[in-house]
C-alpha positions in Angstrom: -20.4 21.9 5.9 -21.0 23.3 9.7 -19.3 25.7 11.2 -16.9 23.8 13.3 -15.9 21.8 10.1 -14.7 24.9 8.7 -12.9 26.1 11.9 -11.0 23.1 11.8 -10.2 23.0 8.3 -8.3 26.3 8.9 -6.9 24.3 11.9 -5.6 21.5 9.6 -4.2 24.3 7.0 -1.9 25.7 9.6 -0.9 23.4 12.0 -2.4 19.8 11.1 -1.8 18.1 7.7 -3.4 15.1 6.4 -2.0 12.3 4.9 -2.5 9.5 2.3 -0.1 6.8 1.4 -1.1 3.2 -0.7 0.9 -0.1 0.3 1.9 -3.3 -1.1 -0.8 -6.0 -1.5 1.3 -8.7 -0.4 -1.3 -10.9 -0.6 -1.8 -10.8 -4.2 1.4 -9.4 -5.4 4.5 -12.0 -4.5 3.1 -15.2 -6.0 4.4 -16.4 -9.5 0.8 -15.1 -11.5 0.9 -11.7 -10.2 1.8 -10.3 -13.6 2.5 -6.6 -13.8 1.7 -6.2 -10.0 5.1 -7.9 -9.3 6.7 -5.1 -11.3 6.4 -2.4 -8.5 7.9 -4.7 -5.9 10.9 -5.7 -8.2 11.3 -4.9 -12.1 13.3 -8.4 -12.2 10.1 -10.1 -12.2 9.5 -8.9 -15.7 11.7 -12.0 -16.8 11.2 -15.6 -17.1 7.4 -15.1 -16.0 4.8 -17.9 -16.4 3.0 -15.4 -18.7 3.7 -15.2 -22.7 1.8 -11.6 -22.2 -0.1 -10.2 -19.0 -2.4 -7.5 -19.3 -3.7 -5.5 -16.1 -7.1 -3.7 -17.2 -7.8 -1.6 -14.0 -6.9 -2.0 -10.2 -7.6 0.0 -7.1 -6.6 -0.1 -3.5 -7.6 1.9 -0.4 -5.5 2.0 2.8 -5.7 4.0 6.3 -4.0 4.0 9.7 -3.0 5.9 12.4 -1.8 5.9 15.9 -3.9 7.8 17.8 -7.6 6.8 17.4 -9.3 3.6 17.1 -12.8 3.1 15.3 -15.1 1.6 17.6 -18.4 2.3 15.9 -21.2 -0.5 15.8 -20.8 -0.9 12.2 -17.7 -1.3 9.9 -15.6 -0.1 7.3 -17.3 -2.3 5.1 -20.5 -1.3 5.8 -19.2 2.5 5.3 -18.2 1.3 1.9 -21.1 -0.7 0.6 -23.6 1.9 1.9 -24.9 -0.6 4.2 -25.1 1.2 7.4 -28.5 0.0 9.3 -30.9 3.2 9.1 -30.7 3.3 13.3 -27.4 5.2 12.5 -28.6 7.4 10.2 -30.1 11.3 10.7 -33.5 12.0 8.8 -31.6 12.6 5.9 -29.8 9.7 5.4 -26.3 11.0 6.2 -24.4 8.6 8.4 -23.9 9.7 12.7 -20.5 8.7 13.9 -20.4 9.8 17.0 -16.8 11.0 19.2 -17.7 8.0 21.3 -16.6 5.5 18.3 -13.1 7.3 17.4 -11.6 6.6 20.8 -8.5 8.2 21.7 -4.8 7.3 22.8 -3.4 9.9 25.1 0.0 9.4 25.8 2.1 12.6 24.8 3.1 11.3 21.8 3.4 12.9 18.2 0.3 11.6 15.9 0.8 10.0 12.5 -2.0 9.4 10.0 -2.0 7.7 6.5 -5.1 7.4 4.2 -4.3 6.7 0.4 -5.9 5.4 -2.9 -4.3 3.9 -6.0 -5.4 3.4 -9.2 -3.5 1.1 -11.3 -4.3 1.8 -14.8 -4.1 -0.5 -18.1 -0.5 -2.3 -18.2 1.0 -4.9 -19.9 3.7 -7.5 -20.0 5.7 -9.4 -22.4 8.0 -12.6 -22.5 10.7 -12.5 -25.2 13.3 -14.7 -26.4 11.7 -18.0 -24.5 11.5 -15.9 -21.3 15.0 -14.8 -21.1 13.7 -11.7 -21.4 11.1 -9.2 -20.4 9.4 -6.0 -21.1 6.6 -4.2 -19.2 4.7 -1.0 -19.7 2.8 0.2 -16.6 0.5 3.3 -16.1 -1.0 4.4 -12.8 -2.0 7.3 -10.5 -1.8 7.3 -6.5 -2.2 9.9 -4.1 0.3 10.0 -1.3 1.0 11.9 1.5 2.4 12.1 4.9 1.2 13.0 8.5 4.2 12.9 11.0 5.2 15.0 14.3 1.6 16.1 14.8 1.4 17.0 18.3 -1.3 15.7 20.4 -3.3 18.9 21.4 -3.6 19.8 17.4 -4.4 16.0 17.0 -7.4 16.2 19.8 -9.0 19.1 17.8 -9.4 17.5 14.7 -10.6 14.6 16.3 -13.3 16.4 18.5 -14.1 18.7 15.5 -13.4 21.4 18.4 -15.9 19.8 21.2 -13.5 18.6 23.4 -14.2 20.7 26.6 -10.5 20.0 27.8 -9.2 21.7 25.2 -11.1 24.8 24.8 -10.0 28.0 26.2 -6.4 26.5 26.6 -3.4 27.8 25.0 -1.0 25.2 23.6 2.6 26.0 23.0 5.4 24.4 21.3 3.2 23.1 18.2 4.5 21.1 15.4 3.5 19.3 12.2 4.6 18.0 8.8 2.2 17.3 5.9 3.0 16.8 2.1 0.2 15.8 -0.3 0.8 14.6 -3.6 -1.7 13.2 -6.7 1.0 11.7 -8.8 0.7 9.8 -12.5 3.4 8.1 -13.6 4.3 5.8 -16.8 7.0 3.4 -16.5 9.4 1.5 -18.9 10.8 -2.1 -17.2 13.5 -4.1 -19.0 14.5 -6.9 -17.7 16.5 -10.2 -18.2 18.2 -13.6 -17.3 22.0 -13.2 -16.5 22.6 -16.5 -14.7 20.7 -20.1 -15.9 22.7 -22.8 -14.2 19.8 -25.4 -14.3 20.1 -25.6 -10.4 20.5 -21.5 -9.9 18.7 -18.3 -11.9 19.8 -15.3 -11.6 18.1 -12.6 -13.0 17.8 -8.4 -13.2 15.7 -5.4 -14.0 15.2 -1.7 -13.9 12.0 0.7 -14.4 12.4 4.2 -15.7 9.3 6.2 -14.7 8.1 9.5 -16.1 6.5 11.1 -13.1 3.7 13.8 -13.5 2.7 16.0 -10.2 -0.7 16.7 -10.8 -1.0 18.2 -7.6 0.8 19.1 -4.4 0.4 21.0 -0.9 2.6 21.0 1.8 2.6 22.2 5.0 5.4 22.1 7.7 4.9 24.0 11.1 8.2 24.3 13.1 7.0 26.1 16.2 3.5 27.3 16.9 0.8 28.2 19.5 -3.1 28.0 19.3 -6.3 28.2 21.4 -9.8 27.8 20.3 -11.9 30.4 21.7 -16.1 31.0 21.7 -16.4 33.9 19.2 -18.0 36.8 20.4 -19.2 38.0 17.0 -21.0 35.0 16.8 -23.0 35.1 20.3 -20.3 32.3 21.3 -22.0 29.8 19.0 -18.8 29.6 16.7 -15.5 29.3 17.3 -12.1 31.3 16.0 -8.7 29.7 16.0 -6.2 32.3 18.0 -2.7 31.7 17.2 -0.7 33.9 19.6 2.8 33.1 17.0 3.7 30.7 14.1 6.7 29.7 12.2 5.5 27.6 9.0 6.4 27.2 5.4 3.4 26.3 3.1 2.5 25.2 -0.5 0.5 24.3 -3.4 -0.3 23.4 -7.1 -3.4 25.4 -8.4 -5.9 23.0 -9.5 -5.7 24.1 -13.0 -2.7 21.6 -13.4 -4.6 18.6 -12.6 -7.5 19.7 -15.1 -5.2 20.7 -18.0 -4.1 17.4 -17.9 -3.2 16.3 -21.6 -2.3 12.7 -22.8 0.2 13.8 -25.0 4.4 13.2 -25.6 4.7 16.8 -25.2 2.6 17.2 -22.3 4.3 14.2 -20.5 7.5 15.1 -21.1 8.0 19.1 -21.4 7.5 21.9 -18.9 3.5 22.2 -18.8 2.3 20.0 -15.5 2.4 21.6 -12.6 5.7 19.3 -11.7 7.5 16.7 -13.0 10.2 14.3 -12.4 11.9 11.0 -12.8 11.7 7.7 -11.1 13.4 4.6 -11.0 13.7 0.9 -9.7 16.3 -1.6 -9.9 15.9 -4.7 -8.4 17.5 -9.0 -8.7 15.7 -11.9 -7.9 17.9 -15.3 -7.4 16.4 -18.7 -7.5 17.5 -22.1 -6.2 16.2 -25.3 -8.4 17.8 -28.3 -6.8 15.0 -30.1 -9.0 15.5 -28.6 -12.0 16.4 -32.1 -13.9 12.6 -32.8 -13.8 11.3 -30.2 -15.7 14.1 -31.0 -18.0 13.3 -31.9 -22.4 15.1 -31.8 -25.6 13.8 -29.7 -28.7 15.3 -30.3 -31.8 18.3 -31.2 -30.3 18.3 -28.4 -27.6 18.2 -28.6 -24.0 15.6 -26.6 -22.5 13.4 -26.2 -19.2 9.4 -26.2 -19.5 8.4 -22.6 -19.0 5.0 -23.2 -18.0 6.4 -24.3 -14.1 7.6 -23.0 -11.3 11.1 -24.7 -10.6 12.5 -23.2 -7.8 12.9 -24.3 -3.8 13.1 -20.9 -2.9 13.4 -17.5 -4.6 15.3 -14.3 -3.1 14.1 -10.9 -4.5 15.9 -7.6 -3.4 15.1 -4.1 -5.1 15.3 -0.4 -4.4 11.9 1.2 -5.3 11.0 4.8 -6.1 14.2 6.7 -6.3 14.0 10.3 -7.6 11.9 13.9 -7.3 9.9 16.0 -8.4 10.4 19.5 -9.3 7.2 21.6 -8.9 8.4 24.7 -11.2 5.8 25.5 -13.8 4.7 29.6 -12.4 1.3 29.2 -13.6 0.5 26.7 -11.0 3.1 26.6 -8.2 3.2 28.5 -5.1 4.8 28.4 -2.1 5.3 30.8 1.2 6.7 31.5 4.3 5.3 32.8 7.3 6.3 34.1 10.8 3.4 35.4 12.2 2.1 36.6 15.9 -1.4 37.5 17.3 -3.3 36.1 14.6 -7.0 34.8 14.3 -8.8 32.5 11.9 -12.6 33.2 12.0 -15.5 31.2 10.2 -16.1 33.8 8.0 -12.9 34.2 6.3 -13.1 30.2 5.1 -16.8 30.1 4.2 -18.0 29.2 0.4 -14.6 27.3 -0.3 -14.2 26.0 -4.1 -10.7 24.3 -4.2 -7.1 24.7 -2.2 -6.8 27.8 -3.7 -9.1 29.6 -1.9 -8.8 27.8 1.0 -4.8 28.7 1.0 -6.0 32.4 0.4 -8.0 32.2 3.5 -4.8 31.2 5.2 -2.6 34.2 3.7 -5.3 36.5 4.6 -5.2 35.4 8.3 -1.6 35.5 8.7 -1.1 38.6 6.8 0.9 36.8 3.7 1.1 38.5 0.6 -0.6 36.1 -1.8 1.1 37.6 -4.6 4.5 36.8 -3.5 5.4 33.6 -3.8 9.0 32.0 -3.3 8.8 30.0 -6.4 9.4 26.7 -7.3 10.4 23.9 -4.7 11.8 19.8 -5.1 10.0 17.1 -3.5 11.1 13.1 -3.2 9.7 10.1 -4.2 9.0 7.6 -1.5 12.1 5.7 -1.5 12.2 2.1 -0.3 13.9 -1.2 0.3 12.5 -4.4 -0.6 13.2 -8.0 0.2 11.3 -11.1 0.0 12.1 -14.8 0.1 9.6 -17.4 -1.3 9.7 -20.6 -0.1 8.2 -23.5 -2.0 6.7 -26.4 0.6 5.1 -28.6 -2.1 3.8 -27.9 -5.6 1.0 -25.2 -5.6 2.2 -24.6 -1.6 4.4 -21.5 -0.9 5.1 -19.2 2.1 6.5 -15.9 1.3 8.0 -13.6 3.4 8.3 -9.7 2.7 10.3 -6.8 4.1 9.9 -3.1 2.9 11.5 -0.4 4.7 11.4 3.1 4.0 14.3 4.9 3.2 13.1 8.2 3.7 13.5 9.9 7.1 10.4 11.1 8.8 11.0 14.8 8.3 12.0 14.6 4.5 10.7 16.8 2.3 7.9 14.8 0.2 6.3 11.4 0.1 7.5 8.3 2.2 7.0 4.5 2.0 5.1 2.3 3.7 7.3 0.5 6.0 5.6 -3.5 6.1 6.9 -6.9 7.9 4.3 -10.1 6.3 4.5 -13.4 5.7 2.3 -14.8 3.6 1.0 -18.5 2.9 -0.4 -19.3 -0.6 -1.9 -21.8 -2.9 -1.4 -21.3 -6.3 -2.4 -22.6 -9.5 -2.8 -21.2 -13.1 -6.5 -19.8 -12.7 -7.2 -19.1 -9.1 -5.2 -18.6 -6.0 -5.7 -18.1 -1.9 -3.6 -16.3 0.4 -3.5 -15.2 4.1 -0.9 -12.1 4.7 0.1 -11.9 8.0 1.6 -8.8 8.7 3.1 -5.9 11.0 2.5 -2.5 9.1 1.6 1.1 11.1 5.4 1.9 11.2 5.7 -1.6 12.8 2.7 -1.2 15.6 -0.2 -3.1 14.3 -0.4 -6.8 13.6 -2.8 -7.6 11.0 -4.3 -10.7 9.2 -5.7 -10.7 5.8 -7.1 -12.9 3.3 -6.5 -12.3 -0.4 -7.2 -14.2 -4.0 -7.4 -14.8 -7.8 -10.0 -16.3 -9.8 -9.8 -16.2 -13.2 -9.2 -12.3 -14.2 -10.5 -11.0 -10.9 -8.1 -10.5 -8.0 -9.0 -8.9 -4.7 -8.0 -8.9 -0.8 -7.5 -7.2 2.1 -4.2 -7.2 4.3 -6.5 -6.0 7.3 -9.5 -8.5 7.9 -10.3 -7.2 11.3 -10.1 -3.6 10.6 -12.3 -4.2 7.2 -15.1 -6.1 9.8 -14.4 -4.2 12.9 -12.9 -6.8 15.2 -11.1 -5.4 18.2 -11.4 -2.0 17.9 -9.5 -1.4 14.6 -6.7 1.5 14.0 -6.2 0.7 10.1 -7.6 -1.0 7.2 -7.3 -1.7 3.6 -9.0 -3.2 0.3 -7.9 -3.9 -2.9 -9.4 -5.1 -6.1 -8.6 -5.6 -9.8 -9.2 -7.4 -13.2 -6.1 -8.7 -15.5 -5.7 -11.6 -18.0 -2.7 -13.3 -20.0 -1.4 -15.7 -22.0 0.5 -18.3 -20.3 3.8 -20.1 -21.4 3.2 -23.6 -22.7 4.6 -26.7 -21.9 6.0 -28.7 -24.2 3.7 -30.7 -26.6 5.4 -34.0 -26.1 6.7 -33.8 -22.8 7.1 -37.9 -21.9 9.6 -38.7 -24.6 11.9 -35.8 -24.2 12.3 -35.4 -20.6 15.1 -36.9 -19.0 14.6 -39.9 -17.0 16.5 -39.3 -13.8 18.8 -36.6 -12.0 22.1 -39.1 -12.9 21.2 -38.5 -16.5 20.6 -34.8 -16.1 24.1 -34.5 -14.6 25.8 -36.7 -16.9 24.3 -35.0 -20.2 25.4 -31.1 -18.2 28.8 -32.6 -17.7 29.1 -33.2 -21.2 27.6 -30.2 -22.5 30.3 -28.0 -20.7 33.4 -30.1 -21.1 
């Protein structure tokens, strides 16, 4: 790593946070064959599923967004991810060259934010019970969630330029602020749901998820007030830089990497106090379906009237939920460290941040630079989960053709101590069948600042897509992109074996039978 990278890592640790967050995959998660993917939006989807059993084998998604720089390179994010960047953009060792001119700044004096994220959806399963009237799901995942917010523009300039921007050299910037929360979380969820109202033309189902959440790693930095300048270092013949900090008021903390390394998949470890942090999370939701043509799917079996479980019967579906309600407490003294510092006339030098092996040594360098005693820690702390309100409307235009509107609104304030959800508005037309599906999500994300068009699909067990096709293909100097893919499969609920003789002939006979049944 170059000396400038070390200098900027120091600046990052004291004044600029990083941010990571996953997002909501409207391209594959809102259809009737989403299976366990839909449970992260609303636990009530576990009931009256089109599957008798659905299993998610593996899934992954990644996401980046910001309001400070636009990507302007001649090669796309897709080229970077697939390692297909042309040779002319590589150095003699094969490394990819990314000049500063390829990261165009937006300088308007406003605070900056940035979101980067990765989520792995691990083996999960859900079952339909009692002819679909009830459902149960077991889910597992690991996600990295963090938030960068309120970063003053000079700090963002320093990070973007890797201390090469001459417009910010030898200048002291006052009143600098930043807020960062980085979490690596694992969770195991149990979802239960059921139909509470079934009046043929109307259905209401509810559900809830309880999750055991394990804090595998955490780091946070809050700068209430700080000042800094980047200066040439005479100790290195002015060939390297040091960071001068006239004053700083900061709080920061982290968990030792041993918490992640010592992970054990045992009930005692998952439910006890062995992890660095642990807590409980909850989702609750309800789904209403309006089904004016339900009579078309009615049949009798052994004298009992039923509706074909293999068919989607609603004209429109309304779903509302609250997700990720809860907190995590980091309290294991073997791993948890937290500090406060009010310091003046401090410097961060290149030599203090060489040969770093993990975050622990990095924060030791910060403590040494600020004059903080590393052995005196403030102890435990709590972080919030990214609580959000989610609402969607799914409308059937004709058989197999739907349009979905999704709204996700974070319920955590930007200054909340912990993770925050990504807010999004999305409109997604789709064509779906049992064996394949295609959708075109059109969304406004990045704190409702960026318009995006995506493309997603499902073919057999494979699901894949992006909600930001222009960003992935490097169209229009993108500020964000995402990509997701996975493998899942299921056993479908079966139609009646002999539907023709047992389906009701018309709507009049349906209502006459329904009237006789009730009265």
